[in-house]
C-alpha positions as CSV (number, residue, x, y, z in Angstrom):
1,M,44.8,-77.1,2.7
2,R,41.8,-76.5,4.9
3,K,38.4,-77.6,3.6
4,L,35.3,-75.3,3.4
5,I,32.3,-77.1,4.6
6,A,29.0,-75.4,3.9
7,G,26.3,-76.6,6.3
8,I,22.7,-75.4,6.5
9,N,19.3,-76.5,7.9
10,M,16.2,-76.5,5.6
11,T,12.8,-77.7,5.0
12,L,11.9,-80.2,2.6
13,D,10.7,-77.6,0.1
14,G,14.1,-75.8,0.4
15,I,13.2,-73.0,2.9
16,C,16.1,-71.9,5.0
17,D,14.5,-70.3,8.1
18,H,15.6,-71.5,11.6
19,T,12.2,-70.4,13.0
20,V,10.3,-73.1,11.0
21,V,12.4,-76.2,12.1
22,T,12.7,-77.7,15.4
23,P,16.1,-79.4,15.9
24,G,16.2,-82.1,18.4
25,E,19.0,-83.0,20.9
26,D,20.6,-85.1,18.3
27,I,20.8,-82.4,15.8
28,H,22.3,-79.9,18.4
29,Q,24.9,-82.6,19.1
30,H,25.8,-83.2,15.6
31,Y,26.3,-79.5,15.0
32,S,28.3,-79.2,18.1
33,D,30.4,-82.2,16.9
34,L,30.8,-80.5,13.6
35,L,31.9,-77.2,15.2
36,K,34.7,-78.9,17.0
37,T,36.2,-80.0,13.7
38,A,36.8,-76.3,12.7
39,D,38.5,-73.3,13.6
40,D,36.3,-70.6,11.8
41,I,32.8,-70.1,10.8
42,I,31.6,-67.6,8.2
43,Y,28.4,-65.7,8.6
44,G,26.7,-63.0,6.8
45,R,25.0,-60.2,9.0
46,I,21.5,-61.7,9.3
47,T,22.7,-65.1,10.3
48,Y,25.3,-63.7,12.7
49,Q,22.7,-61.6,14.4
50,L,20.4,-64.6,14.7
51,M,23.2,-66.7,16.1
52,E,23.9,-64.1,18.7
53,Y,21.2,-65.8,20.7
54,W,23.7,-68.5,21.8
55,P,25.7,-66.5,24.4
56,T,22.3,-66.0,26.3
57,V,22.3,-69.9,26.6
58,V,25.8,-69.8,27.9
59,A,25.0,-67.3,30.5
60,N,21.7,-69.2,31.4
61,P,21.9,-72.9,30.4
62,T,18.7,-74.7,29.4
63,G,19.6,-77.8,31.3
64,I,19.3,-79.8,28.0
65,K,22.9,-81.1,27.5
66,A,23.2,-81.1,23.8
67,T,21.6,-77.6,23.5
68,D,23.9,-76.1,26.2
69,E,27.0,-77.9,24.7
70,F,26.1,-76.5,21.3
71,A,26.0,-73.0,22.9
72,V,29.4,-73.2,24.5
73,T,30.9,-74.6,21.2
74,I,29.4,-71.9,19.0
75,D,30.3,-69.2,21.5
76,N,33.9,-70.4,21.3
77,I,34.6,-70.7,17.6
78,N,36.1,-67.9,15.5
79,K,33.3,-66.1,13.6
80,I,34.1,-64.1,10.5
81,V,31.2,-61.8,9.4
82,F,30.5,-60.3,6.0
83,S,28.5,-57.0,6.5
84,N,28.2,-53.8,4.6
85,T,26.2,-52.3,7.6
86,L,27.8,-53.6,10.9
87,K,30.7,-51.5,11.9
88,E,31.6,-53.4,15.1
89,L,30.9,-56.9,16.6
90,T,30.3,-57.6,20.3
91,W,30.2,-61.4,20.3
92,K,33.5,-62.8,21.4
93,N,35.9,-64.3,18.8
94,S,34.1,-62.4,16.1
95,R,35.7,-60.2,13.4
96,L,34.4,-58.3,10.3
97,A,35.8,-59.7,7.1
98,K,38.5,-57.2,5.7
99,E,38.5,-58.6,2.1
100,G,35.9,-60.1,-0.5
101,I,34.6,-63.5,0.2
102,K,36.9,-65.2,-2.5
103,E,40.0,-63.5,-1.0
104,E,39.0,-64.2,2.6
105,I,38.2,-67.8,2.1
106,T,41.2,-68.3,-0.1
107,A,43.4,-66.9,2.6
108,L,41.8,-69.0,5.4
109,K,42.1,-72.2,3.4
110,Q,45.9,-71.6,3.0
111,Q,46.4,-71.3,6.7
112,S,47.1,-74.3,8.8
113,G,44.4,-75.5,11.2
114,R,41.0,-77.2,11.1
115,D,38.2,-76.8,8.7
116,I,36.3,-73.7,7.9
117,L,32.5,-73.7,8.1
118,V,30.1,-71.4,6.2
119,G,26.6,-71.4,7.8
120,S,24.5,-68.5,6.2
121,P,22.4,-69.1,3.1
122,G,23.8,-66.1,1.3
123,M,27.5,-66.9,2.1
124,I,26.9,-70.6,1.1
125,I,25.6,-69.5,-2.4
126,Q,28.3,-66.9,-2.8
127,S,30.9,-69.6,-1.9
128,L,29.3,-72.2,-4.3
129,N,29.2,-69.6,-7.2
130,L,32.9,-69.0,-6.5
131,N,33.6,-72.7,-6.6
132,L,35.1,-72.5,-3.0
133,V,32.9,-75.2,-1.2
134,D,34.7,-78.6,-0.6
135,E,31.7,-80.2,1.0
136,L,28.1,-79.4,1.2
137,Q,25.9,-80.6,4.2
138,I,22.3,-80.0,3.8
139,C,20.1,-81.0,6.8
140,V,16.7,-81.5,5.4
141,H,13.8,-81.4,8.0
142,P,10.5,-83.2,7.5
143,V,8.6,-79.9,7.2
144,I,7.1,-78.3,4.1
145,H,6.7,-74.6,4.9
146,G,5.6,-73.1,1.5
147,K,7.2,-69.7,1.9
148,G,10.4,-68.0,2.8
149,G,13.9,-67.8,1.5
150,Q,14.9,-70.8,-0.8
151,L,18.6,-71.7,-0.5
152,F,19.4,-72.3,-4.0
153,K,17.6,-69.6,-6.0
154,N,20.6,-67.4,-6.7
155,I,23.0,-70.2,-8.0
156,R,24.4,-68.7,-11.3
157,E,25.6,-72.0,-13.1
158,R,24.8,-75.8,-12.8
159,I,26.8,-77.5,-10.0
160,D,27.1,-81.2,-10.2
161,L,27.4,-83.0,-6.8
162,K,28.5,-86.4,-5.6
163,L,26.6,-87.8,-2.6
164,I,29.3,-89.1,-0.2
165,R,27.1,-90.2,2.7
166,T,23.8,-89.5,4.6
167,K,22.8,-89.3,8.4
168,T,19.3,-89.7,9.7
169,F,18.2,-88.2,12.9
170,K,15.4,-89.5,15.3
171,G,12.9,-86.8,14.2
172,G,13.1,-87.6,10.6
173,A,15.7,-85.0,9.6
174,I,18.5,-86.3,7.2
175,I,21.8,-84.7,6.3
176,L,22.9,-85.2,2.8
177,Y,26.8,-84.9,2.4
178,Y,27.9,-83.8,-1.0
179,E,31.2,-83.0,-2.7
180,P,30.9,-80.6,-5.8
181,L,32.4,-82.3,-8.8
182,K,35.3,-80.1,-9.9
183,E,36.3,-79.8,-13.5
């Protein structure tokens, strides 16, 4: 069965906002490598529309190897988008989810292939609340922002986690890898 891996960047105070963190080349390389281990990534509308930036980098590379590689990798992965307002998607390899999140992820997990990623705060929380996440990767950046959307504010019940490893980046960010403890 395929694993659902939830990965997100956030500040030390728990804010999930890509505009307040500055990932270095090593972080872009890390996420490019992670994307290569998966066949699909799940987004909500807001994150999907934010990530639509990357095809512009594919068309006009920055000259920074890790950033340009990330752009190509994210451009090529299958993207499944949950939205009540979007009626069509224009980014290649993208489709609107047809079912609810539980049904969609359960069906994806039962297919053969590589892992499934979820990279939107709202989708991560819904997946955690439904006990669908097999691994949680939280990249904590050395920034305290003080305002914005906090990742875990809508968790319904306690979730116990087991730390399985860490990874530290040159700029001081650290990824904490956790597995939810299943009953």
